[in-house]
C-alpha positions as CSV (number, residue, x, y, z in Angstrom):
1,M,0.0,0.1,0.0
2,E,1.4,3.3,-1.1
3,K,1.2,6.3,1.3
4,L,1.6,9.9,0.2
5,V,3.2,12.2,2.8
6,D,2.8,15.9,2.1
7,L,5.8,17.8,3.6
8,S,5.0,21.2,2.0
9,L,4.0,24.0,4.4
10,S,1.7,25.5,1.8
11,S,-2.1,25.4,1.7
12,E,-4.0,24.7,-1.7
13,Y,-6.6,27.1,-2.8
14,D,-8.0,27.6,-6.4
15,L,-8.6,31.1,-7.5
16,I,-10.7,32.8,-10.2
17,V,-9.9,36.3,-11.7
18,D,-11.1,38.4,-14.6
19,R,-8.8,38.5,-17.4
20,N,-9.4,42.0,-18.9
21,K,-10.4,44.0,-15.7
22,S,-8.3,45.7,-13.1
23,L,-7.5,43.6,-10.1
24,G,-7.5,45.0,-6.5
25,V,-8.6,42.3,-4.1
26,S,-7.7,41.8,-0.5
27,V,-7.3,38.2,0.7
28,I,-7.7,37.4,4.5
29,C,-5.6,34.5,5.7
30,T,-6.7,32.7,8.7
31,Y,-6.0,29.3,10.4
32,F,-7.6,27.2,13.2
33,S,-5.8,26.1,16.3
34,G,-8.2,23.9,18.1
35,S,-11.7,25.5,17.7
36,T,-10.3,29.2,17.6
37,E,-9.8,30.9,14.3
38,Y,-6.8,33.2,14.1
39,N,-5.5,35.7,11.5
40,Y,-2.2,34.6,10.0
41,D,0.6,36.8,10.9
42,L,2.3,38.1,7.8
43,T,4.4,40.7,9.8
44,P,7.7,38.6,9.9
45,Y,7.8,38.6,6.1
46,S,9.1,41.4,3.9
47,G,8.4,40.0,0.6
48,A,6.0,37.7,-1.3
49,T,5.9,36.3,-5.0
50,I,3.1,34.5,-6.9
51,T,4.2,32.7,-10.1
52,V,1.6,31.6,-12.5
53,K,2.6,28.9,-15.0
54,N,0.9,27.1,-17.9
55,D,1.0,23.4,-18.2
56,S,4.4,23.4,-20.1
57,G,6.0,25.4,-17.1
58,T,6.3,28.7,-18.8
59,I,5.6,31.7,-16.4
60,V,2.6,33.7,-17.7
61,Q,2.3,36.1,-15.0
62,T,3.9,37.1,-11.5
63,F,2.8,39.2,-8.6
64,S,5.3,40.4,-6.2
65,T,5.9,42.9,-3.3
66,L,8.9,44.1,-5.4
67,D,6.7,45.6,-8.1
68,G,3.8,46.4,-5.8
69,S,1.5,44.0,-7.2
70,I,1.3,42.2,-3.8
71,L,0.9,44.2,-0.7
72,L,1.4,42.6,2.8
73,Q,-1.0,44.1,5.3
74,A,-1.8,43.8,8.9
75,G,-4.5,41.3,10.2
76,G,-3.3,38.5,7.9
77,V,-4.2,40.4,4.7
78,F,-2.4,40.5,1.4
79,K,-3.7,42.4,-1.5
80,L,-3.3,41.7,-5.2
81,V,-3.1,44.6,-7.6
82,K,-2.8,44.6,-11.3
83,T,-4.1,46.9,-14.1
84,A,-6.6,45.6,-16.7
85,E,-3.8,45.9,-19.2
86,E,-1.6,43.6,-17.0
87,M,-4.4,41.3,-16.6
88,N,-5.2,41.1,-20.3
89,T,-1.7,39.7,-21.1
90,V,-2.7,36.2,-20.0
91,R,-4.9,34.2,-22.2
92,S,-8.3,32.8,-20.7
93,G,-7.7,29.4,-19.2
94,V,-6.6,27.5,-16.2
95,Y,-3.1,27.7,-14.9
96,H,-1.1,26.7,-11.8
97,Y,0.4,29.2,-9.3
98,D,2.3,29.1,-6.1
99,M,2.9,31.8,-3.6
100,Y,6.1,32.2,-1.6
101,L,6.7,34.5,1.5
102,S,10.3,35.7,2.2
103,N,12.4,37.3,4.8
104,S,16.1,37.3,5.7
105,T,15.7,33.9,7.3
106,Y,13.3,32.2,4.9
107,P,14.1,33.2,1.3
108,K,11.1,31.1,-0.1
109,R,8.6,29.9,2.6
110,A,5.8,28.1,0.7
111,F,2.5,29.6,1.5
112,L,-0.3,29.0,-1.1
113,R,-0.6,26.9,-4.3
114,G,-3.4,25.8,-6.6
115,K,-5.1,26.5,-9.8
116,I,-5.9,30.0,-11.0
117,T,-8.8,30.4,-13.7
118,Y,-8.6,33.6,-15.8
119,I,-12.1,34.3,-17.1
120,Q,-12.8,36.3,-20.3
121,N,-15.5,38.9,-19.7
122,I,-18.1,39.7,-22.3
123,S,-17.6,43.5,-21.9
124,N,-14.3,45.2,-21.4
């Protein structure tokens, strides 16, 4: 009997975004300890990066604290920001993403991963 042990520290969540509309969304990160829900503490981290790739492994879009497209905020919140023009550079479809947090101790601490679906809107 084969057993799978997941040693990653990241959580898996699928995302859906509009392809040709400005993105400005805040994501609240929480976790449970026992029966109590807590906000995830992002304050130890100075950086974050989301890499979006197609099935062949080509990077189609990135979000980063370096360019201001990810903003780490208090209360376990991070904000994703892209213009409509930036969102329009990715074709409609389903891609894979992962998100890393970073600081001087942890240059790449796995945080989130999953599928991200870019939806084509009828009106621009």
